[in-house]
C-alpha positions in Angstrom: 0.1 0.1 -0.1 1.2 3.2 -1.0 1.2 5.8 2.1 -0.5 8.7 0.8 -2.8 10.1 3.5 -0.5 11.4 5.9 0.5 14.2 3.2 0.8 17.6 4.1 2.2 21.1 3.0 4.7 22.9 5.5 3.5 26.6 5.0 6.0 29.2 5.9 5.0 32.5 6.7 8.3 34.2 6.0 8.1 37.0 8.7 11.0 37.9 10.7 10.7 34.9 13.0 10.5 32.4 10.2 7.1 30.6 11.5 6.6 27.4 10.0 3.3 25.6 9.9 2.2 22.3 8.7 -1.0 21.9 6.6 -2.7 19.0 5.1 -2.5 19.2 0.8 -6.1 18.7 0.9 -6.9 21.8 3.0 -7.9 24.9 0.6 -4.8 27.1 -0.1 -5.2 30.7 1.3 -3.5 33.9 0.6 -1.8 34.2 4.1 0.1 30.7 3.5 3.3 32.6 2.6 5.9 29.9 0.7 3.9 26.8 0.2 6.4 24.0 0.3 5.1 20.3 -0.8 6.9 17.7 1.6 6.4 14.2 0.2 8.0 11.4 -2.0 4.9 11.0 -4.0 2.6 13.5 -5.5 -0.9 13.1 -3.3 -3.6 11.1 -4.9 -6.7 13.1 -5.5 -4.7 16.6 -5.4 -4.8 18.9 -8.2 -1.7 20.7 -9.0 -3.3 24.0 -9.5 -5.5 23.9 -6.4 -2.3 22.9 -4.4 -0.7 26.3 -5.2 2.8 24.6 -4.3 5.6 26.7 -4.8 8.5 24.2 -3.9 8.4 20.2 -3.7 11.2 19.1 -1.1 11.7 15.3 -0.8 14.2 15.6 1.5 12.3 16.7 4.8 9.7 14.2 4.7 8.6 12.6 7.9 10.7 9.5 8.7 8.9 5.9 7.8 9.1 5.4 11.4 6.9 8.6 11.9 4.7 7.7 9.6 3.9 4.4 10.4 3.5 5.6 14.0 0.7 7.4 13.4 -0.6 6.2 10.3 -3.9 7.5 8.6 -5.4 8.7 12.3 -6.6 12.0 11.6 -7.2 12.4 15.5 -3.2 11.9 15.9 -2.8 14.7 13.5 -1.6 17.5 16.1 0.7 15.0 17.7 2.1 14.0 14.4 2.7 17.4 13.6 4.8 17.8 17.2 6.9 14.7 16.1 7.6 16.0 12.8 9.0 19.3 14.0 11.3 17.7 16.4 12.8 15.8 13.0 13.0 18.8 11.6 15.0 20.6 13.9 17.7 17.7 13.1 17.6 19.0 9.5 18.5 22.6 10.1 20.8 22.6 7.0 18.1 21.7 4.8 15.7 24.0 6.1 17.9 26.9 5.9 17.8 26.6 2.2 13.8 27.5 2.5 14.6 30.8 4.1 15.0 34.0 2.2 18.0 36.2 1.5 18.1 39.7 1.7 17.1 40.0 -1.6 14.1 38.1 -1.0 15.3 35.1 -3.0 15.7 31.6 -1.5 19.2 30.3 -0.4 
């Protein structure tokens, strides 16, 4: 079975604190999303490229297989899943830094 239900979009609102939020790709895009980064190995089934409004796709910051298996497809565990994935991202600071803008507004 292809694991595709725990897909989401990191939404980084590029403000001084570089706040990063996680949002499921199936949630409607909004104007205040900021930079929309699809974080997944496969394109999500049933997700429209146009509706997703993804700015960048990164496969190197996906949740670990262990994390995906632990939470499965249980939507009631979504908040806990996000917290655990943020902890994983803390260990990938070099990759995450590439998503931050430089002084001229371009990505590193």
